C-alpha positions in Angstrom: -6.0 -12.6 18.9 -2.7 -13.4 17.1 -1.8 -11.9 13.8 -2.5 -14.1 10.8 0.7 -14.5 8.7 0.5 -13.6 5.0 0.6 -17.0 3.2 3.4 -17.7 0.7 2.4 -20.0 -2.1 5.2 -22.1 -3.5 4.7 -23.6 -7.0 5.4 -27.2 -7.6 8.1 -26.6 -10.1 10.6 -23.9 -11.1 10.5 -22.4 -14.5 13.2 -20.8 -16.6 12.7 -18.0 -19.1 9.1 -18.3 -20.3 7.9 -18.0 -23.9 6.7 -14.6 -25.0 3.0 -15.6 -24.8 3.4 -16.2 -21.0 5.6 -13.1 -20.3 2.8 -10.8 -19.0 1.3 -13.5 -16.8 4.7 -14.6 -15.4 5.8 -11.0 -14.8 2.6 -10.3 -12.8 3.1 -13.5 -10.9 6.6 -12.4 -10.0 5.3 -9.0 -8.8 2.5 -10.6 -6.7 4.8 -13.0 -4.9 7.7 -10.6 -4.6 5.2 -8.1 -3.0 4.5 -10.7 -0.3 8.2 -11.4 0.3 9.1 -7.7 0.5 6.1 -7.0 2.8 7.0 -9.8 5.1 10.8 -9.6 5.1 11.7 -6.1 3.9 14.2 -5.2 1.2 17.3 -6.4 3.1 16.2 -9.9 4.0 14.6 -10.6 0.6 17.6 -11.8 -1.4 17.6 -12.4 -5.1 17.9 -16.2 -4.5 15.1 -16.2 -1.9 12.9 -14.1 -4.2 13.5 -16.5 -7.1 12.6 -19.4 -4.8 9.5 -17.7 -3.5 8.3 -16.9 -7.0 9.2 -20.4 -8.3 11.5 -19.3 -11.2 15.2 -19.6 -11.8 17.4 -16.7 -11.1 17.9 -16.3 -14.8 14.2 -15.9 -15.4 14.0 -13.3 -12.6 16.8 -11.3 -14.2 15.0 -11.6 -17.6 12.2 -9.5 -16.2 14.0 -7.3 -13.7 17.7 -6.5 -13.9 18.3 -6.2 -10.1 16.5 -6.5 -6.8 16.1 -2.8 -6.7 14.4 -2.9 -10.2 12.0 -5.6 -8.9 11.3 -3.6 -5.7 10.5 -0.5 -7.7 8.2 -2.5 -10.1 6.4 -4.0 -7.1 5.9 -0.5 -5.7 4.6 0.9 -8.9 2.2 -2.0 -9.2 0.9 -1.5 -5.6 0.6 2.2 -6.1 -1.4 1.7 -9.3 -3.8 -0.8 -7.8 -4.4 1.2 -4.6 -4.7 4.7 -6.1 -6.9 3.6 -9.0 -9.5 2.4 -6.5 -9.1 5.3 -4.2 -9.3 8.0 -6.9 -12.4 6.4 -8.3 -14.0 6.4 -4.8 -13.0 10.0 -4.1 -14.2 11.3 -7.4 -17.6 9.8 -6.8 -18.5 11.9 -3.8 -18.1 15.6 -2.7 -16.7 17.2 0.4 -14.0 16.2 2.9 -16.0 13.9 5.1 -17.5 11.9 2.3 -14.2 11.6 0.4 -12.2 10.6 3.5 -14.8 7.9 4.4 -14.7 6.7 0.8 -10.9 6.3 1.2 -11.4 4.4 4.5 -13.9 2.1 2.8 -11.5 1.3 0.0 -8.7 0.7 2.5 -10.9 -1.8 4.3 -11.9 -3.5 1.1 -8.3 -3.8 -0.2 -7.0 -5.1 3.0 -9.7 -7.8 3.2 -8.9 -8.8 -0.4 -5.1 -8.8 0.0 -3.4 -7.7 3.2 0.0 -7.7 1.5 -0.8 -4.5 -0.3 -1.1 -2.4 2.9 1.7 -4.4 4.6 4.0 -3.7 1.7 3.2 0.1 1.9 4.1 0.0 5.6 7.3 -1.9 5.1 8.1 0.4 2.2 8.3 3.4 4.5 11.0 1.6 6.6 12.9 0.5 3.5 12.9 4.1 2.2 14.4 5.4 5.5 17.1 2.6 5.4 18.0 2.7 1.8 18.8 6.1 0.1 18.9 4.3 -3.3 15.2 3.4 -3.0 14.2 6.9 -1.9 16.2 8.4 -4.8 14.6 6.1 -7.3 11.0 7.1 -6.4 10.8 10.8 -5.8 7.3 11.2 -7.5 5.8 8.2 -5.7 7.0 9.4 -2.3 4.9 12.6 -2.8 1.8 10.8 -4.1 0.3 10.1 -0.7 0.8 13.7 0.6 -0.7 15.2 -2.6 -3.6 12.8 -2.4 -4.4 13.7 1.2 -4.0 17.4 0.4 -6.6 17.1 -2.4 -9.1 15.6 -0.1 -8.6 18.4 2.5 -8.8 21.0 -0.3 -12.2 19.7 -1.2 -13.2 20.2 2.5 -12.0 23.8 2.4 -13.9 24.4 -0.8 -17.1 22.9 0.8 -16.8 25.1 3.9 -16.1 22.0 6.1 -12.5 23.0 7.0 -11.1 26.5 7.7 -8.4 27.3 5.3 -5.9 28.1 8.1 -6.5 24.6 9.5 -5.9 22.7 6.2 -2.3 21.9 7.1 -3.3 20.4 10.4 -6.0 18.3 8.8 -3.7 17.0 6.1 -1.2 15.9 8.8 -4.1 14.3 10.8 -5.3 12.4 7.7 -1.8 11.3 6.8 -1.1 10.1 10.3 -4.3 8.1 10.5 -3.9 6.4 7.2 -0.2 5.7 7.7 -1.0 4.1 11.0 -3.5 1.8 9.3 -0.8 0.4 7.0 2.1 0.5 9.5 0.4 -1.1 12.5 -3.1 -2.5 11.8 -3.0 -4.1 8.3 -1.7 -7.5 9.4 -5.2 -8.4 10.8 -8.2 -7.5 8.6 -10.6 -7.6 11.6 -8.4 -5.2 13.7 -8.0 -3.1 10.6 -11.7 -2.9 10.0 -12.3 -2.0 13.7 -9.7 0.8 13.5 -11.4 2.2 10.4 -14.8 2.3 12.2 -13.1 4.0 15.1 -11.7 6.7 12.8 -15.2 7.3 11.4 -16.6 7.7 14.9 -13.9 10.2 15.6 -14.7 12.1 12.5 -18.3 12.4 13.5 -17.6 13.1 17.2 -19.2 9.9 18.4 -16.2 8.0 19.9 -15.6 9.9 23.1 -18.3 10.9 25.5 -18.1 14.5 26.9 -17.5 14.9 30.7 
C-alpha cells in the first residue's frame, strides 16, 4: 500500500498584511500550512518564498508575523508541542501506572495521527533538522528535553506502582523513547500502518505478540 501524501491546500488569492481583527486567525493559518511544508520538505527545502506561496500570503505578510524562516520554524514547533503534549498529559494524568499511562499515550498518538498526520511527520522531520542545523538545536534547548522528561515521568509512575524495577528504569525509558520515536519517524505517513504499529506495541507490552518455543 503506497503512502498517502500530506495534502497542501492552496488558497485562491494571496493576501498582504491583514487587519488586526484577522491577525490571530491568519497567524494560525500560517502555522498550520507551514507545518505541512516543513514536515514534507524539511527546513532546507522550505524557502521563504515557497512558504509564502504555500500559505497564500505575500512575503511581507509572512515577515509581519515571523521575522525569519527560523522564527517561523520555532513557532511551528512550539504550536505542535503544545497541541501534542496537552492531549498526552491529559491522557496520562487520567490513569495510574506505567502500562495504563503508556497505552494512553499510544491511543492519543493514534488519534492525533488520524486527525492530522502532519503533526507526527513534522516531529519526525524535526529530529533530522535539529541534527543538520545547530541554530535550530540552540534555539530550542527546553523543547529538546521535553520528550525525554515526559517518557521518564511515565516510567517513574511504573516504578512507584511496582511494575518496573528501579534499576531497569533507564532501560525502559530508552525502550519507550525508541518506540515512540519510531512511530513518528517511520510510520506516521500512513494512518493505517501507524495504527497497526501501535497495536503491535500493545501486544508486546502484554507479552502476546510472540509465541514461545
